[in-house]
TORPA-4810 file (N, C-alpha, C, O; in nm, 3 decimals):
<nodes>
NODE_1_2.287_-1.879_-1.800_2.316_-1.753_-1.865_2.335_-1.770_-2.016_2.361_-1.673_-2.088_M
NODE_2_2.321_-1.890_-2.061_2.333_-1.914_-2.205_2.221_-1.845_-2.282_2.240_-1.799_-2.395_E
NODE_3_2.102_-1.839_-2.221_1.989_-1.775_-2.288_2.014_-1.627_-2.309_1.960_-1.567_-2.402_W
NODE_4_2.096_-1.566_-2.222_2.127_-1.424_-2.235_2.205_-1.397_-2.364_2.187_-1.293_-2.427_L
NODE_5_2.291_-1.489_-2.401_2.367_-1.474_-2.526_2.277_-1.484_-2.647_2.299_-1.418_-2.749_K
NODE_6_2.173_-1.569_-2.636_2.084_-1.590_-2.750_1.977_-1.482_-2.762_1.936_-1.447_-2.873_D
NODE_7_1.930_-1.428_-2.648_1.815_-1.337_-2.650_1.849_-1.198_-2.597_1.762_-1.132_-2.539_Y
NODE_8_1.972_-1.152_-2.616_2.009_-1.020_-2.567_1.929_-0.911_-2.637_1.903_-0.806_-2.578_W
NODE_9_1.890_-0.934_-2.761_1.817_-0.834_-2.837_1.677_-0.814_-2.782_1.622_-0.705_-2.793_W
NODE_10_1.617_-0.919_-2.722_1.485_-0.904_-2.660_1.494_-0.811_-2.538_1.405_-0.729_-2.515_L
NODE_11_1.599_-0.827_-2.462_1.618_-0.742_-2.344_1.635_-0.597_-2.386_1.581_-0.507_-2.321_I
NODE_12_1.709_-0.572_-2.493_1.728_-0.436_-2.544_1.594_-0.377_-2.589_1.565_-0.261_-2.561_I
NODE_13_1.512_-0.456_-2.658_1.383_-0.407_-2.705_1.292_-0.374_-2.587_1.222_-0.272_-2.590_I
NODE_14_1.291_-0.456_-2.484_1.208_-0.430_-2.365_1.255_-0.302_-2.296_1.172_-0.220_-2.257_V
NODE_15_1.384_-0.285_-2.281_1.436_-0.165_-2.216_1.405_-0.039_-2.297_1.374_0.065_-2.240_L
NODE_16_1.414_-0.047_-2.428_1.379_0.068_-2.513_1.231_0.099_-2.500_1.193_0.216_-2.496_I
NODE_17_1.147_-0.004_-2.493_1.003_0.017_-2.475_0.971_0.084_-2.343_0.888_0.175_-2.337_G
NODE_18_1.037_0.041_-2.237_1.017_0.104_-2.106_1.060_0.249_-2.111_0.991_0.336_-2.058_I
NODE_19_1.172_0.276_-2.174_1.224_0.412_-2.186_1.127_0.502_-2.263_1.101_0.614_-2.220_F
NODE_20_1.075_0.453_-2.375_0.981_0.532_-2.456_0.852_0.557_-2.380_0.800_0.669_-2.383_I
NODE_21_0.799_0.457_-2.311_0.676_0.476_-2.234_0.696_0.573_-2.119_0.605_0.648_-2.084_N
NODE_22_0.813_0.572_-2.059_0.843_0.667_-1.951_0.845_0.809_-2.005_0.791_0.900_-1.942_T
NODE_23_0.905_0.829_-2.119_0.911_0.963_-2.180_0.770_1.010_-2.215_0.736_1.126_-2.192_I
NODE_24_0.687_0.921_-2.269_0.549_0.959_-2.302_0.470_0.997_-2.177_0.396_1.095_-2.179_K
NODE_25_0.487_0.921_-2.070_0.416_0.951_-1.945_0.462_1.083_-1.886_0.380_1.159_-1.834_A
NODE_26_0.591_1.111_-1.893_0.642_1.237_-1.840_0.596_1.356_-1.924_0.576_1.465_-1.870_L
NODE_27_0.580_1.336_-2.054_0.531_1.444_-2.138_0.385_1.477_-2.111_0.342_1.590_-2.136_N
NODE_28_0.308_1.381_-2.061_0.167_1.405_-2.030_0.150_1.487_-1.903_0.046_1.550_-1.883_K
NODE_29_0.251_1.487_-1.817_0.244_1.563_-1.694_0.254_1.712_-1.726_0.329_1.755_-1.814_L
NODE_30_0.177_1.789_-1.651_0.181_1.933_-1.670_0.216_1.999_-1.539_0.134_2.002_-1.447_S
NODE_31_0.336_2.052_-1.531_0.376_2.117_-1.407_0.301_2.249_-1.387_0.287_2.296_-1.274_Y
NODE_32_0.253_2.310_-1.496_0.177_2.435_-1.483_0.044_2.409_-1.413_0.003_2.488_-1.328_K
NODE_33_-0.023_2.300_-1.448_-0.148_2.265_-1.380_-0.123_2.235_-1.234_-0.203_2.272_-1.148_D
NODE_34_-0.013_2.168_-1.205_0.021_2.137_-1.067_0.042_2.265_-0.986_-0.006_2.276_-0.874_Y
NODE_35_0.114_2.360_-1.044_0.139_2.485_-0.973_0.010_2.565_-0.953_-0.006_2.630_-0.849_L
NODE_36_-0.081_2.560_-1.050_-0.209_2.630_-1.035_-0.292_2.567_-0.923_-0.354_2.639_-0.845_E
NODE_37_-0.294_2.434_-0.916_-0.368_2.366_-0.809_-0.305_2.394_-0.674_-0.375_2.405_-0.574_K
NODE_38_-0.174_2.404_-0.671_-0.103_2.424_-0.546_-0.132_2.561_-0.487_-0.129_2.577_-0.365_K
NODE_39_-0.161_2.659_-0.570_-0.190_2.794_-0.521_-0.316_2.797_-0.435_-0.326_2.877_-0.343_K
NODE_40_-0.411_2.710_-0.465_-0.537_2.708_-0.391_-0.528_2.636_-0.258_-0.618_2.649_-0.175_G
NODE_41_-0.422_2.559_-0.236_-0.408_2.482_-0.113_-0.348_2.572_-0.006_-0.245_2.635_-0.027_I
NODE_42_-0.414_2.576_0.109_-0.362_2.656_0.219_-0.259_2.573_0.297_-0.279_2.453_0.317_K
NODE_43_-0.151_2.636_0.340_-0.050_2.561_0.414_-0.099_2.524_0.553_-0.186_2.591_0.609_P
NODE_44_-0.044_2.417_0.607_-0.079_2.373_0.741_-0.015_2.470_0.840_0.105_2.494_0.833_I
NODE_45_-0.094_2.525_0.932_-0.033_2.618_1.029_0.065_2.544_1.119_0.040_2.432_1.163_P
NODE_46_0.176_2.608_1.143_0.280_2.548_1.225_0.330_2.653_1.322_0.361_2.766_1.285_Y
NODE_47_0.337_2.612_1.447_0.387_2.702_1.549_0.519_2.647_1.599_0.528_2.531_1.638_S
NODE_48_0.621_2.730_1.599_0.753_2.687_1.644_0.757_2.663_1.795_0.842_2.589_1.843_D
NODE_49_0.666_2.724_1.868_0.669_2.716_2.014_0.614_2.585_2.068_0.658_2.538_2.173_D
NODE_50_0.521_2.525_1.999_0.456_2.404_2.049_0.534_2.279_2.008_0.586_2.269_1.897_E
NODE_51_0.540_2.184_2.101_0.599_2.052_2.074_0.738_2.062_2.011_0.767_1.994_1.912_D
NODE_52_0.820_2.144_2.066_0.955_2.159_2.014_1.044_2.054_2.079_1.066_2.057_2.200_D
NODE_53_1.096_1.961_1.999_1.178_1.852_2.051_1.321_1.895_2.079_1.391_1.834_2.160_D
NODE_54_1.366_2.000_2.010_1.505_2.042_2.024_1.520_2.128_2.151_1.435_2.211_2.181_W
NODE_55_1.629_2.107_2.224_1.650_2.193_2.341_1.682_2.335_2.295_1.738_2.357_2.187_P
NODE_56_1.644_2.431_2.377_1.672_2.570_2.341_1.821_2.598_2.351_1.891_2.541_2.435_S
NODE_57_1.867_2.685_2.265_2.009_2.718_2.260_2.043_2.811_2.378_1.971_2.908_2.403_Q
NODE_58_2.153_2.783_2.450_2.193_2.876_2.557_2.244_3.006_2.494_2.300_3.005_2.384_P
NODE_59_2.222_3.116_2.565_2.265_3.245_2.514_2.417_3.258_2.523_2.479_3.220_2.623_K
NODE_60_2.474_3.310_2.417_2.619_3.331_2.412_2.651_3.468_2.470_2.585_3.566_2.438_Q
NODE_61_2.753_3.475_2.556_2.794_3.605_2.612_2.902_3.667_2.532_2.948_3.777_2.564_N
</nodes>
């Protein structure tokens, strides 16, 4: 751990670089484009009656 005392500034520089690159990558993402693409996708049909693993609830009197 002696090297950590000597080269702590290198670790800080690497972490700052990772942080800056993460921010740049997140800024390139466009949630508006994602939402526009999502509108064209049809949902998977799902029927509650088929393959129901949960037991049916007994009726309360």
